C-alpha positions as CSV (number, residue, x, y, z in Angstrom):
1,M,0.0,0.0,0.0
2,L,2.8,2.4,0.9
3,N,4.7,1.6,-2.3
4,K,1.5,2.3,-4.3
5,R,1.0,5.6,-2.5
6,M,4.7,6.6,-3.2
7,S,4.3,5.7,-6.9
8,I,1.2,7.9,-7.1
9,I,3.1,10.8,-5.4
10,G,6.0,10.3,-7.8
11,I,3.7,10.4,-10.8
12,V,2.0,13.6,-9.5
13,L,5.5,15.2,-9.0
14,V,6.6,14.3,-12.5
15,L,3.4,15.8,-13.9
16,V,3.8,19.0,-11.9
17,L,7.4,19.4,-12.8
18,S,6.6,18.8,-16.4
19,S,3.9,21.4,-16.4
20,L,6.2,23.9,-14.8
21,F,8.9,23.2,-17.3
22,F,6.6,23.8,-20.3
23,L,5.1,26.8,-18.6
24,F,8.5,28.5,-18.1
25,K,9.6,27.3,-21.6
26,S,6.5,28.9,-23.1
27,K,7.2,32.2,-21.2
28,E,10.8,32.1,-22.5
29,T,9.7,32.0,-26.1
30,A,6.7,34.3,-25.9
31,Y,8.6,37.5,-26.8
32,E,7.7,39.1,-30.1
33,I,10.1,38.7,-32.9
34,Y,11.4,41.7,-34.9
35,N,9.6,42.0,-38.2
36,I,12.2,42.5,-41.0
37,N,9.6,44.6,-42.9
38,S,9.4,47.2,-40.1
39,P,10.0,50.7,-41.3
40,S,13.4,52.3,-40.8
41,R,13.7,54.2,-37.5
42,L,16.8,56.3,-38.5
43,Q,17.6,58.5,-41.4
44,E,20.4,60.9,-42.1
45,V,23.5,61.2,-39.9
46,H,25.0,64.7,-40.1
47,L,28.8,65.0,-39.7
48,S,30.9,68.1,-39.5
49,V,34.1,67.4,-41.5
50,S,37.5,69.0,-42.0
51,D,37.6,68.8,-45.9
52,L,34.3,68.4,-47.8
53,E,35.9,67.2,-51.1
54,K,38.1,64.7,-49.3
55,F,35.3,63.3,-47.3
56,S,32.8,63.2,-50.1
57,T,35.4,61.2,-52.1
58,F,36.0,58.8,-49.2
59,Y,32.3,58.1,-48.5
60,Q,31.7,57.5,-52.2
61,E,34.7,55.5,-53.3
62,V,35.5,53.6,-50.1
63,I,32.0,53.2,-48.5
64,G,29.8,53.3,-51.6
65,F,27.4,56.2,-51.2
66,G,26.1,58.2,-54.1
67,I,25.5,62.0,-54.2
68,L,21.9,63.1,-53.7
69,K,22.5,66.8,-53.5
70,E,25.5,69.2,-53.4
71,E,25.6,72.7,-51.8
72,Q,28.5,75.2,-51.3
73,N,29.7,73.7,-48.1
74,K,27.6,70.6,-47.8
75,V,26.9,67.3,-49.6
76,I,24.0,64.9,-49.0
77,L,24.7,61.2,-49.7
78,T,22.3,58.4,-50.5
79,A,22.3,54.7,-51.3
80,D,19.1,54.5,-53.4
81,G,19.2,57.9,-55.1
82,S,16.4,59.4,-53.1
83,T,16.8,58.8,-49.4
84,P,19.3,61.0,-47.5
85,L,21.5,58.8,-45.3
86,L,24.6,60.9,-44.6
87,V,25.2,64.7,-44.6
88,L,28.7,66.0,-44.7
89,E,29.2,69.7,-43.9
90,E,32.5,71.5,-43.9
91,V,32.6,73.9,-41.0
92,P,35.0,76.9,-41.1
93,D,37.6,77.0,-38.3
94,S,36.5,73.6,-37.0
95,V,38.6,71.7,-34.5
96,E,39.3,68.1,-33.8
97,R,36.9,66.6,-31.3
98,P,38.9,66.4,-28.0
99,I,39.5,62.9,-26.6
100,G,37.4,62.3,-23.5
101,T,34.3,64.1,-24.7
102,T,30.7,62.9,-25.5
103,G,29.6,62.3,-29.0
104,L,29.8,59.7,-31.7
105,Y,31.1,56.2,-31.0
106,H,30.1,55.0,-34.4
107,F,27.2,55.2,-36.8
108,A,26.1,51.9,-38.3
109,I,25.2,51.2,-41.9
110,L,22.8,48.2,-42.2
111,L,23.1,46.1,-45.4
112,P,20.3,43.8,-46.6
113,D,22.3,40.5,-46.8
114,H,25.6,38.7,-46.2
115,A,26.4,38.8,-49.9
116,S,26.5,42.6,-49.6
117,L,28.7,42.5,-46.5
118,G,31.1,40.0,-48.2
119,T,31.3,42.3,-51.3
120,I,32.2,45.3,-49.3
121,L,34.7,43.3,-47.3
122,M,36.4,42.3,-50.6
123,H,36.2,45.9,-51.8
124,L,37.9,47.2,-48.6
125,S,40.6,44.6,-49.0
126,Q,41.2,45.7,-52.6
127,T,41.3,49.4,-51.7
128,E,43.7,48.5,-48.8
129,Y,41.7,50.8,-46.5
130,P,42.4,49.6,-42.9
131,M,39.7,48.0,-40.8
132,D,39.6,48.4,-37.0
133,G,37.9,45.0,-36.5
134,A,35.1,42.6,-37.2
135,A,32.8,40.6,-35.0
136,N,29.8,38.4,-34.9
137,H,27.4,39.8,-32.2
138,Q,25.0,36.9,-32.2
139,Y,22.3,39.0,-33.8
140,S,24.6,40.5,-36.5
141,D,27.9,40.3,-38.4
142,A,29.8,43.6,-38.4
143,L,32.9,45.3,-39.9
144,Y,34.4,48.3,-38.2
145,L,36.5,51.2,-39.5
146,T,37.0,54.9,-39.0
147,D,36.9,57.7,-41.5
148,P,39.8,60.2,-42.0
149,D,38.6,62.4,-39.1
150,G,38.3,59.4,-36.8
151,N,34.5,59.0,-36.9
152,G,33.6,55.4,-36.2
153,I,31.7,53.4,-38.8
154,E,30.1,50.0,-38.5
155,I,28.9,48.2,-41.6
156,Y,26.8,45.2,-40.7
157,V,24.1,42.7,-41.6
158,D,21.5,41.2,-39.3
159,M,21.1,37.5,-38.7
160,P,17.5,36.2,-39.1
161,P,15.5,37.7,-36.2
162,E,14.1,34.3,-35.1
163,K,17.7,33.3,-34.3
164,W,18.4,36.3,-32.0
165,E,18.9,34.9,-28.5
166,R,16.8,36.5,-25.7
167,T,17.7,37.1,-22.1
168,K,15.5,36.1,-19.3
169,D,14.1,39.7,-19.0
170,G,13.3,39.9,-22.8
171,G,16.4,41.7,-24.0
172,Y,18.9,40.3,-26.4
173,E,22.1,38.3,-25.9
174,G,25.0,40.2,-27.5
175,G,28.7,39.6,-27.3
176,S,31.7,39.7,-29.7
177,Y,32.7,36.4,-31.4
178,P,34.9,35.6,-34.4
179,I,33.3,36.4,-37.8
180,D,33.3,33.7,-40.6
181,F,35.4,35.6,-43.2
182,E,35.6,32.6,-45.4
183,K,31.9,32.3,-45.7
184,L,31.5,36.0,-46.3
185,V,34.0,35.9,-49.2
186,E,32.2,32.9,-50.7
187,E,28.9,34.8,-50.6
188,A,30.4,38.0,-52.1
189,T,29.4,39.1,-55.6
190,P,32.1,39.3,-58.3
191,S,32.1,43.1,-58.6
192,W,31.4,46.0,-56.2
193,T,29.0,48.7,-57.4
194,G,28.5,50.6,-54.2
195,L,26.0,50.3,-51.4
196,P,22.8,48.4,-52.3
197,D,19.6,50.5,-52.8
198,N,18.0,49.1,-49.6
199,T,20.8,50.1,-47.3
200,R,19.7,51.8,-44.1
201,I,21.2,53.6,-41.1
202,G,20.7,50.7,-38.7
203,H,21.7,52.2,-35.4
204,M,23.7,55.0,-33.6
205,H,26.2,54.3,-30.9
206,L,27.1,57.3,-28.7
207,Q,29.4,58.2,-25.9
208,A,27.5,59.5,-22.9
209,A,28.4,61.4,-19.8
210,E,26.4,59.1,-17.5
211,L,23.6,56.6,-18.0
212,E,21.0,57.1,-15.3
213,I,19.5,60.4,-16.7
214,T,20.3,59.2,-20.2
215,E,18.0,56.2,-19.6
216,Q,15.3,58.5,-18.3
217,F,15.6,60.7,-21.4
218,Y,15.5,57.9,-24.0
219,V,13.1,55.5,-22.2
220,E,10.6,57.8,-20.5
221,G,11.1,60.8,-22.8
222,L,11.3,59.1,-26.2
223,G,9.6,55.8,-25.5
224,F,12.5,53.5,-26.4
225,T,12.7,50.0,-24.8
226,I,15.9,48.7,-23.1
227,T,17.2,45.6,-24.9
228,S,20.6,45.4,-23.0
229,K,22.0,47.1,-20.0
230,G,25.2,46.7,-18.0
231,N,29.0,47.1,-18.1
232,G,28.7,50.8,-18.7
233,S,26.4,50.5,-21.7
234,L,22.7,50.9,-22.6
235,F,21.1,49.5,-25.7
236,L,17.6,50.8,-26.8
237,S,15.2,50.0,-29.5
238,K,11.7,50.3,-31.1
239,D,9.7,47.5,-32.7
240,N,11.6,44.6,-30.9
241,Y,14.9,45.4,-32.8
242,H,18.2,44.5,-31.1
243,H,19.1,48.2,-30.9
244,H,18.5,51.5,-32.7
245,V,20.5,53.6,-30.2
246,A,23.3,52.5,-27.9
247,L,25.2,54.6,-25.4
248,N,28.3,53.9,-23.3
249,T,30.5,55.4,-20.6
250,W,33.5,53.2,-21.5
251,S,35.8,56.3,-21.6
252,G,34.6,57.4,-18.1
253,T,31.6,59.2,-16.5
254,G,31.1,62.9,-16.3
255,L,32.6,63.5,-19.8
256,P,32.1,67.1,-21.1
257,A,30.5,67.7,-24.5
258,P,32.9,68.7,-27.2
259,P,33.2,72.4,-28.4
260,S,30.4,73.5,-30.7
261,N,32.9,73.8,-33.6
262,S,34.3,70.3,-33.2
263,R,34.3,67.9,-36.1
264,G,32.2,64.8,-35.8
265,L,28.5,64.2,-35.1
266,K,26.4,67.3,-35.6
267,Q,23.0,65.6,-35.3
268,F,21.1,62.5,-36.4
269,T,17.5,61.9,-37.4
270,I,15.1,59.5,-35.8
271,I,11.7,58.6,-37.4
272,F,8.6,58.2,-35.2
273,T,5.0,57.8,-36.0
274,Q,2.9,60.9,-35.6
275,E,1.4,59.4,-32.4
276,E,4.9,58.7,-31.0
277,L,6.0,62.2,-31.8
278,E,3.1,63.8,-30.0
279,E,3.6,61.5,-27.0
280,T,7.3,62.5,-27.0
281,I,6.5,66.2,-26.9
282,S,4.2,65.5,-23.9
283,Q,6.8,63.4,-22.1
284,L,9.7,65.8,-22.7
285,K,7.5,68.6,-21.2
286,R,6.7,66.5,-18.2
287,L,10.3,65.6,-17.6
288,E,11.4,69.2,-18.3
289,F,13.9,68.3,-21.0
290,P,14.2,71.4,-23.2
291,F,13.4,71.0,-26.9
292,E,12.2,72.9,-30.0
293,V,9.4,72.1,-32.4
294,V,10.4,73.1,-35.9
295,D,8.1,72.5,-38.9
296,G,6.3,69.7,-37.0
297,S,9.6,67.9,-36.0
298,I,11.5,68.0,-32.7
299,I,15.1,69.2,-32.2
300,V,16.4,68.1,-28.8
301,E,19.7,67.4,-27.1
302,D,20.1,64.3,-25.0
303,P,21.7,64.8,-21.5
304,S,25.2,64.4,-23.1
305,R,24.4,67.1,-25.6
306,N,24.1,64.8,-28.6
307,T,21.5,66.5,-30.9
308,L,18.5,64.5,-32.2
309,H,16.2,65.5,-35.0
310,I,12.9,63.6,-34.5
311,I,10.5,63.5,-37.5
312,S,7.3,61.7,-38.2
313,N,6.7,59.3,-41.1
């Protein structure tokens, strides 16, 4: 009788534990997956540069942009012939951005597929322009380099979103792992013709003065979601993407902003829905972050004095 009772208890325990396992397993996989057809959330990155002709040539011949529009001291670059992705502006009496200041860590150019990344890898090798590194981040494969003024550039391609590993709190597992160069070269197309038409600005990575008020600004003020946090960094996104904006304090906390005539990032553009833009205006007022509304868009500095231009689609 005792043995029978123990057997029944054992069966009940197995059933309970099995139910708990499947319950937690279902919770683990219940997060929404990023839709690759989601609209772009970033548009043009505006850089102040030391020599407009030199930089226009670099971004065309080395990176692969085309000219959309030229002005006296400014050139607007594109990948598809109609969408502005990069603005280069020569500023008189500009100075080098001092080390140990806030600003651009890198801007990231998102390519549509691994064949495109392999092709630009081969192109960079042929031009002998130096790369700073390359990595597999679990959700993406990325190449890194800097332009002649030292502005960081990431050129990357996303892995299929269903393969992006999630953390227990719903964020994304990142990291830096070796990239498969051999596979990239195999997938490369025979000739390089510049950036593909469906190239985007994928994300912005900024150096911040500190992260607590920065988190309040981007999360409460602008409505971004945290996808990774820790080790002096903060990764934020819309639409379940791995990140549209990243910030770090890897060079220290309390960094000052660079002088206004420094070369480097002048501003970058974020795209919101009209509803998101209206909510942002309300939240920025509530949080007492100063901003301007210009022609229906928002011009605002984050707590580290990085300038954002927020438009609606």
